[in-house]
KOLTIDO-904306 format. One record per residue: residue in one letter; residue number from 1; x negated, y negated, z negated of N, C-alpha, C in turn. Coordinates in Angstrom, 2 decimals. Each point is the difference from the previous one (the first is absolute). Layout:
% residues N
{'A'; NUM; {X; Y; Z}; {X; Y; Z}; {X; Y; Z}}
...
% end
This chain:
% residues 151
{'X'; 1; {-37.21; -4.93; 17.33}; {0.79; -1.21; -0.10}; {-0.78; -1.13; 0.69}}
{'X'; 2; {0.72; -0.82; 0.70}; {-0.60; -1.12; 0.70}; {0.70; -1.27; -0.48}}
{'X'; 3; {-0.75; -0.95; -0.53}; {0.57; -1.26; -0.49}; {-0.38; -1.13; 0.94}}
{'X'; 4; {1.02; -0.77; 0.43}; {-0.21; -1.10; 0.92}; {0.76; -1.23; -0.49}}
{'X'; 5; {-0.55; -1.19; 0.29}; {0.80; -1.20; -0.19}; {1.16; 0.08; 0.98}}
{'X'; 6; {1.14; -0.56; -0.37}; {1.17; 0.08; 0.86}; {-0.27; -0.63; 1.37}}
{'X'; 7; {-0.78; -1.07; 0.03}; {-0.35; -0.64; 1.28}; {-0.81; 0.94; 0.88}}
{'X'; 8; {-0.89; 0.80; -0.58}; {-0.77; 0.98; 0.76}; {0.90; 1.13; 0.48}}
{'X'; 9; {0.90; 0.43; -0.86}; {0.95; 1.05; 0.36}; {0.85; -0.44; 1.20}}
{'X'; 10; {0.46; -1.25; -0.02}; {0.82; -0.53; 1.08}; {-0.71; 0.09; 1.35}}
{'X'; 11; {-1.30; -0.25; 0.01}; {-0.77; 0.05; 1.25}; {-0.05; 1.42; 0.57}}
{'X'; 12; {0.17; 1.01; -0.85}; {0.02; 1.39; 0.47}; {-1.35; 0.55; 0.41}}
{'X'; 13; {-1.08; -0.60; -0.46}; {-1.35; 0.44; 0.40}; {-0.55; 1.06; -0.95}}
{'X'; 14; {0.73; 1.08; -0.16}; {-0.43; 1.10; -0.87}; {0.61; 1.27; 0.55}}
{'X'; 15; {-0.54; 1.13; -0.41}; {0.54; 1.28; 0.44}; {1.20; 0.36; -0.87}}
{'X'; 16; {1.16; 0.06; 0.62}; {1.27; 0.23; -0.71}; {0.43; 1.46; 0.17}}
{'X'; 17; {-0.90; 0.91; -0.37}; {0.27; 1.43; 0.15}; {-0.15; 0.67; -1.36}}
{'X'; 18; {0.99; 0.80; -0.37}; {-0.07; 0.77; -1.24}; {0.58; -0.68; -1.22}}
{'X'; 19; {0.29; -1.27; 0.08}; {0.59; -0.72; -1.12}; {1.52; 0.15; 0.05}}
{'X'; 20; {0.60; 0.23; -1.16}; {1.44; 0.19; -0.05}; {0.70; -0.93; -1.00}}
{'X'; 21; {-0.74; -0.58; -0.92}; {0.59; -0.87; -1.02}; {-0.75; -1.32; -0.01}}
{'X'; 22; {0.72; -1.10; -0.18}; {-0.63; -1.31; -0.11}; {0.40; -0.63; -1.33}}
{'X'; 23; {-0.95; -0.73; -0.56}; {0.15; -0.59; -1.33}; {-0.43; -1.46; 0.12}}
{'X'; 24; {0.95; -0.92; -0.11}; {-0.28; -1.44; 0.12}; {-0.21; -0.58; -1.39}}
{'X'; 25; {-1.10; -0.76; -0.16}; {-0.32; -0.66; -1.27}; {-0.27; -1.47; 0.28}}
{'X'; 26; {0.39; -0.86; -0.95}; {-0.28; -1.43; 0.17}; {-1.46; -0.28; -0.34}}
{'X'; 27; {-0.39; -1.26; 0.01}; {-1.41; -0.36; -0.23}; {-0.44; 0.26; -1.44}}
{'X'; 28; {0.95; 0.21; -0.91}; {-0.33; 0.37; -1.38}; {0.06; 1.51; -0.20}}
{'X'; 29; {0.08; 0.76; 1.09}; {0.11; 1.46; -0.01}; {1.29; 0.51; -0.62}}
{'X'; 30; {1.03; -0.86; -0.05}; {1.30; 0.43; -0.51}; {0.70; 0.81; 1.09}}
{'X'; 31; {0.58; 1.13; -0.38}; {0.70; 0.87; 0.94}; {1.25; -0.71; 0.51}}
{'X'; 32; {0.07; -0.16; 1.33}; {1.13; -0.68; 0.62}; {0.95; 0.97; 0.70}}
{'X'; 33; {-0.54; 0.99; 0.72}; {0.86; 0.90; 0.76}; {-0.77; 1.27; 0.39}}
{'X'; 34; {0.71; 1.11; -0.03}; {-0.53; 1.28; 0.46}; {1.00; 0.57; 0.98}}
{'X'; 35; {-0.49; 0.49; 1.13}; {0.86; 0.61; 1.01}; {-0.75; 1.09; 0.75}}
{'X'; 36; {0.72; 0.71; 0.86}; {-0.61; 1.08; 0.77}; {0.31; -0.14; 1.48}}
{'X'; 37; {-0.81; 0.65; 0.79}; {0.24; 0.09; 1.43}; {-0.62; 1.30; 0.48}}
{'X'; 38; {0.76; 0.78; 0.72}; {-0.50; 1.27; 0.56}; {-0.92; -0.25; 1.19}}
{'X'; 39; {0.15; -1.12; 0.66}; {-0.80; -0.30; 1.18}; {-0.97; -1.13; -0.35}}
{'X'; 40; {-0.06; -1.01; 0.78}; {-0.90; -1.12; -0.21}; {0.55; -0.96; -1.06}}
{'X'; 41; {-0.79; -0.26; -1.02}; {0.41; -0.98; -1.02}; {0.05; -1.39; 0.61}}
{'X'; 42; {-0.95; -0.32; 0.88}; {0.03; -1.30; 0.65}; {1.31; -0.17; 0.76}}
{'X'; 43; {0.41; 1.03; 0.72}; {1.25; -0.06; 0.77}; {1.21; -0.16; -0.93}}
{'X'; 44; {-0.05; 0.61; -1.18}; {1.09; -0.14; -0.98}; {0.14; -1.46; -0.42}}
{'X'; 45; {-1.12; -0.72; -0.03}; {0.02; -1.40; -0.41}; {0.32; -0.96; 1.14}}
{'X'; 46; {-0.55; 0.24; 1.19}; {0.07; -0.99; 1.07}; {0.48; 0.53; 1.34}}
{'X'; 47; {0.50; 1.22; 0.05}; {0.32; 0.64; 1.28}; {1.40; -0.21; 0.53}}
{'X'; 48; {0.76; -0.89; -0.58}; {1.37; -0.21; 0.46}; {0.94; 1.05; -0.55}}
{'X'; 49; {1.23; -0.04; 0.40}; {0.98; 0.97; -0.51}; {0.20; -0.14; -1.49}}
{'X'; 50; {-0.36; 1.01; -0.74}; {0.18; 0.00; -1.46}; {-1.27; -0.46; -0.73}}
{'X'; 51; {-0.79; -0.84; 0.63}; {-1.24; -0.47; -0.62}; {0.30; -1.05; -1.08}}
{'X'; 52; {-0.98; -0.24; -0.86}; {0.14; -0.99; -1.07}; {-0.08; -1.43; 0.53}}
{'X'; 53; {-0.72; -0.20; 1.11}; {-0.19; -1.34; 0.54}; {0.08; 0.05; 1.52}}
{'X'; 54; {0.33; -1.14; 0.59}; {0.09; -0.10; 1.46}; {-0.42; -1.41; 0.41}}
{'X'; 55; {-0.07; -0.24; 1.29}; {-0.39; -1.31; 0.53}; {1.16; -0.54; 0.82}}
{'X'; 56; {0.38; -1.26; -0.26}; {1.12; -0.59; 0.76}; {-0.50; -0.52; 1.35}}
{'X'; 57; {0.92; -0.56; 0.79}; {-0.31; -0.46; 1.36}; {-1.08; -1.08; 0.03}}
{'X'; 58; {-0.12; -0.78; -1.08}; {-1.03; -1.04; -0.03}; {-1.32; 0.50; -0.58}}
{'X'; 59; {-0.10; 1.32; -0.27}; {-1.24; 0.57; -0.49}; {-0.19; -0.05; -1.50}}
{'X'; 60; {1.05; -0.37; -0.73}; {-0.09; -0.09; -1.46}; {0.35; 1.34; -0.64}}
{'X'; 61; {-0.84; 0.43; -0.91}; {0.22; 1.23; -0.74}; {1.09; -0.22; -1.03}}
{'X'; 62; {0.94; 0.95; -0.10}; {1.06; -0.11; -1.01}; {0.29; 1.37; -0.60}}
{'X'; 63; {0.50; 0.01; -1.23}; {0.31; 1.23; -0.71}; {1.36; 0.55; 0.39}}
{'X'; 64; {0.08; 1.32; 0.15}; {1.27; 0.66; 0.32}; {0.45; 0.92; -1.12}}
{'X'; 65; {-0.81; 0.15; -1.03}; {0.33; 0.78; -1.18}; {-0.27; -0.87; -1.22}}
{'X'; 66; {0.35; 0.48; -1.16}; {-0.23; -0.78; -1.21}; {-1.48; -0.34; -0.17}}
{'X'; 67; {-0.88; 1.01; 0.07}; {-1.43; -0.27; -0.18}; {-0.53; -0.84; 1.16}}
{'X'; 68; {0.52; 0.19; 1.20}; {-0.41; -0.83; 1.13}; {0.35; -1.46; -0.21}}
{'X'; 69; {1.20; -0.27; -0.53}; {0.41; -1.38; -0.27}; {-0.84; -0.61; -1.13}}
{'X'; 70; {-0.37; 0.81; -0.99}; {-0.87; -0.50; -1.09}; {-1.34; -0.43; 0.59}}
{'X'; 71; {-0.58; 0.83; 0.83}; {-1.29; -0.34; 0.61}; {0.14; -1.24; 0.88}}
{'X'; 72; {1.08; -0.08; 0.78}; {0.23; -1.19; 0.84}; {0.07; -1.27; -0.84}}
{'X'; 73; {0.78; 0.04; -1.09}; {0.15; -1.19; -0.86}; {-1.31; -0.43; -0.62}}
{'X'; 74; {-0.90; 0.93; -0.21}; {-1.24; -0.32; -0.71}; {-1.21; -0.22; 0.90}}
{'X'; 75; {0.22; 0.01; 1.30}; {-1.10; -0.33; 0.91}; {-0.41; -1.44; -0.27}}
{'X'; 76; {-1.22; -0.40; -0.18}; {-1.20; 0.75; 0.35}; {-0.59; 0.84; -1.13}}
{'X'; 77; {0.46; -0.16; -1.24}; {-0.64; 0.75; -1.10}; {0.18; 1.51; 0.15}}
{'X'; 78; {1.11; 0.45; 0.59}; {0.21; 1.44; 0.15}; {-0.98; 0.64; 1.00}}
{'X'; 79; {-0.62; -0.80; 0.84}; {-1.00; 0.57; 0.91}; {-1.20; 0.53; -0.76}}
{'X'; 80; {-0.19; -0.48; -1.26}; {-1.10; 0.50; -0.83}; {0.42; 1.17; -0.89}}
{'X'; 81; {1.27; 0.38; 0.03}; {0.43; 1.19; -0.73}; {-0.71; 1.22; 0.59}}
{'X'; 82; {-0.03; 1.06; -0.75}; {-0.63; 1.23; 0.46}; {1.07; 1.03; 0.36}}
{'X'; 83; {-0.26; 0.76; 1.03}; {0.82; 1.16; 0.33}; {-0.94; 1.20; 0.00}}
{'X'; 84; {0.34; 0.96; -0.84}; {-0.79; 1.22; -0.09}; {0.72; 1.08; 0.81}}
{'X'; 85; {-0.76; 0.70; 0.81}; {0.53; 1.08; 0.81}; {-0.46; 1.31; -0.63}}
{'X'; 86; {0.95; 0.84; -0.39}; {-0.30; 1.23; -0.74}; {0.37; 1.22; 0.84}}
{'X'; 87; {-0.79; 1.05; -0.13}; {0.34; 1.30; 0.56}; {0.79; 0.78; -1.06}}
{'X'; 88; {0.59; 1.08; 0.41}; {0.69; 0.88; -0.95}; {-0.99; 0.47; -1.08}}
{'X'; 89; {-1.21; 0.33; 0.41}; {-1.01; 0.47; -0.95}; {-0.38; -1.07; -1.01}}
{'X'; 90; {-0.06; -1.27; 0.44}; {-0.26; -1.11; -0.93}; {1.09; -0.04; -1.07}}
{'X'; 91; {1.24; 0.14; 0.43}; {1.14; -0.04; -0.93}; {-0.05; 1.17; -0.97}}
{'X'; 92; {-0.32; 1.19; 0.50}; {-0.08; 1.19; -0.86}; {-1.07; -0.18; -1.07}}
{'X'; 93; {-1.15; -0.58; 0.37}; {-1.06; -0.25; -0.99}; {0.48; -1.01; -1.05}}
{'X'; 94; {0.67; -1.06; 0.44}; {0.49; -1.04; -0.91}; {1.06; 0.54; -0.95}}
{'X'; 95; {0.81; 0.92; 0.48}; {1.13; 0.51; -0.77}; {-0.28; 1.36; -0.65}}
{'X'; 96; {-1.25; 0.38; -0.04}; {-0.40; 1.33; -0.46}; {0.70; 0.42; -1.31}}
{'X'; 97; {-0.07; -0.85; -1.02}; {0.60; 0.35; -1.30}; {1.52; 0.09; 0.08}}
{'X'; 98; {0.63; -0.89; 0.77}; {1.46; -0.01; 0.12}; {0.52; 1.23; 0.74}}
{'X'; 99; {-0.84; 0.60; 0.83}; {0.42; 1.14; 0.82}; {-0.51; 1.33; -0.55}}
{'X'; 100; {-0.54; -0.03; -1.20}; {-0.57; 1.21; -0.60}; {1.03; 1.14; 0.00}}
{'X'; 101; {-0.46; 1.16; 0.42}; {0.85; 1.18; 0.02}; {0.83; 0.16; 1.27}}
{'X'; 102; {-0.05; -0.97; 0.89}; {0.75; 0.08; 1.26}; {-0.90; 0.52; 1.12}}
{'X'; 103; {0.61; 0.65; 0.95}; {-0.72; 0.48; 1.18}; {-0.15; -1.19; 0.95}}
{'X'; 104; {-1.12; -0.69; -0.09}; {-0.19; -1.23; 0.77}; {-0.15; 0.24; 1.50}}
{'X'; 105; {-0.29; 1.22; 0.40}; {-0.11; 0.27; 1.45}; {1.36; -0.08; 0.69}}
{'X'; 106; {1.07; 0.08; -0.77}; {1.34; -0.06; 0.57}; {0.66; -1.37; -0.16}}
{'X'; 107; {-0.73; -0.96; -0.57}; {0.54; -1.34; -0.23}; {-0.31; -0.89; 1.19}}
{'X'; 108; {1.01; -0.70; 0.50}; {-0.22; -0.91; 1.12}; {-0.01; -1.46; -0.49}}
{'X'; 109; {-0.28; -0.91; 0.91}; {-0.14; -1.41; -0.37}; {1.32; -0.59; -0.50}}
{'X'; 110; {1.13; 0.49; 0.52}; {1.31; -0.49; -0.46}; {0.22; 0.34; -1.47}}
{'X'; 111; {-0.56; 1.09; -0.45}; {0.09; 0.39; -1.41}; {-0.95; -0.83; -0.86}}
{'X'; 112; {-1.15; -0.34; 0.56}; {-1.01; -0.74; -0.77}; {0.33; -1.48; -0.16}}
{'X'; 113; {0.69; -0.58; 0.97}; {0.30; -1.43; -0.05}; {0.69; -0.42; -1.31}}
{'X'; 114; {1.08; 0.66; -0.45}; {0.63; -0.43; -1.25}; {-0.91; 0.15; -1.22}}
{'X'; 115; {-0.89; 1.00; 0.02}; {-0.96; 0.14; -1.10}; {-0.95; -1.20; -0.03}}
{'X'; 116; {-0.47; -0.43; 1.18}; {-0.89; -1.16; 0.07}; {0.73; -1.26; -0.46}}
{'X'; 117; {1.24; -0.15; 0.42}; {0.78; -1.17; -0.40}; {0.23; 0.00; -1.51}}
{'X'; 118; {0.33; 1.14; -0.56}; {0.22; 0.08; -1.45}; {-1.28; -0.24; -0.78}}
{'X'; 119; {-1.13; 0.41; 0.55}; {-1.26; -0.22; -0.70}; {-0.42; -1.47; 0.01}}
{'X'; 120; {0.13; -0.67; 1.16}; {-0.52; -1.36; 0.15}; {1.05; -1.10; -0.15}}
{'X'; 121; {1.30; 0.35; 0.07}; {1.10; -0.95; -0.19}; {-0.16; -1.28; 0.82}}
{'X'; 122; {-0.10; 0.11; 1.33}; {-0.12; -1.20; 0.84}; {1.22; -0.91; -0.14}}
{'X'; 123; {-0.24; -1.27; 0.06}; {1.04; -1.00; -0.23}; {1.17; 0.14; 0.97}}
{'X'; 124; {-0.26; 0.33; 1.26}; {1.06; -0.01; 1.00}; {0.54; 1.38; 0.39}}
{'X'; 125; {-0.37; 1.04; -0.73}; {0.61; 1.32; 0.20}; {1.08; 0.15; -1.06}}
{'X'; 126; {1.24; -0.12; 0.39}; {1.07; 0.15; -0.99}; {0.66; 1.36; 0.06}}
{'X'; 127; {-0.12; 0.71; 1.11}; {0.67; 1.28; 0.14}; {-0.51; 1.03; -1.01}}
{'X'; 128; {-1.31; 0.15; -0.11}; {-0.57; 0.97; -0.93}; {-0.62; -0.67; -1.22}}
{'X'; 129; {-0.08; -1.32; 0.01}; {-0.70; -0.70; -1.06}; {0.80; -0.20; -1.27}}
{'X'; 130; {1.31; -0.12; 0.11}; {0.83; -0.20; -1.18}; {-0.21; -1.38; -0.60}}
{'X'; 131; {0.86; -0.37; -0.92}; {-0.15; -1.26; -0.72}; {0.32; -1.21; 0.85}}
{'X'; 132; {-0.10; -1.18; -0.60}; {0.27; -1.25; 0.70}; {-1.23; -0.48; 0.72}}
{'X'; 133; {0.19; -0.55; 1.15}; {-1.11; -0.53; 0.78}; {0.29; -1.45; 0.33}}
{'X'; 134; {-0.93; -0.84; -0.34}; {0.17; -1.42; 0.24}; {-1.06; -0.48; 0.97}}
{'X'; 135; {0.41; -0.76; 0.96}; {-0.91; -0.58; 0.97}; {-0.66; -1.21; -0.65}}
{'X'; 136; {-1.30; 0.07; -0.26}; {-0.65; -1.12; -0.68}; {0.02; -1.29; 0.81}}
{'X'; 137; {0.13; 0.10; 1.32}; {-0.01; -1.21; 0.82}; {1.32; -0.76; -0.14}}
{'X'; 138; {1.10; 0.70; -0.05}; {1.29; -0.67; -0.07}; {0.66; 0.12; -1.37}}
{'X'; 139; {-0.57; 0.83; -0.88}; {0.54; 0.31; -1.32}; {1.47; 0.41; 0.08}}
{'X'; 140; {0.35; 0.67; 1.08}; {1.36; 0.49; 0.20}; {0.00; 1.51; -0.17}}
{'X'; 141; {0.97; 0.53; -0.71}; {0.08; 1.44; -0.20}; {0.32; 0.71; 1.31}}
{'X'; 142; {-0.86; 0.91; 0.41}; {0.25; 0.77; 1.21}; {1.13; 1.00; -0.20}}
{'X'; 143; {0.15; 0.47; -1.23}; {1.07; 0.96; -0.26}; {1.37; -0.57; 0.36}}
{'X'; 144; {0.22; -1.30; -0.22}; {1.28; -0.62; 0.35}; {0.24; 0.06; 1.51}}
{'X'; 145; {-1.05; -0.22; 0.77}; {0.13; 0.06; 1.45}; {0.35; 1.41; 0.45}}
{'X'; 146; {-0.63; 1.00; -0.61}; {0.31; 1.38; 0.36}; {1.43; 0.36; -0.37}}
{'X'; 147; {0.47; -0.48; -1.13}; {1.38; 0.29; -0.40}; {0.98; -0.58; 1.02}}
{'X'; 148; {-0.27; -1.19; 0.49}; {0.87; -0.62; 1.00}; {-0.01; 0.79; 1.31}}
{'X'; 149; {-1.19; 0.48; 0.38}; {-0.12; 0.74; 1.24}; {0.69; 1.36; -0.04}}
{'X'; 150; {-0.04; 0.63; -1.14}; {0.50; 1.39; -0.10}; {1.28; 0.12; -0.80}}
{'X'; 151; {0.88; -1.00; 0.05}; {1.29; 0.05; -0.68}; {0.85; 1.07; 0.57}}
% end
């Protein structure tokens, strides 16, 4: 596992090989978001297309996903958040008790992601996290926004 400040992660000055899961935590180590990428995690965040964040014509970074918009709204404090880069093996070690009795050699990262989300209950993962999620910055229920989007 490799832990970086979000500002360091943004610079991309690290070896982005072998990591498949990312875990974002705020400055109080509160779980904010867990996601996966089969390729480059940096590219998943800043590579355009379906990335979490992008840069507009004037060079300003902006969020293109829910967690990307949260980070954008909280700049500059979110630059001090941590992003942990995990390998499949890191996840298997963390989830050892939860996976007891399973053939872990046949488990892929897509299977492990919901287990990690259920274990750590990140604030902005609503798909596998369950329950109500409130954005502490706006004190607005995110579940209401999702209901409107998926009517």
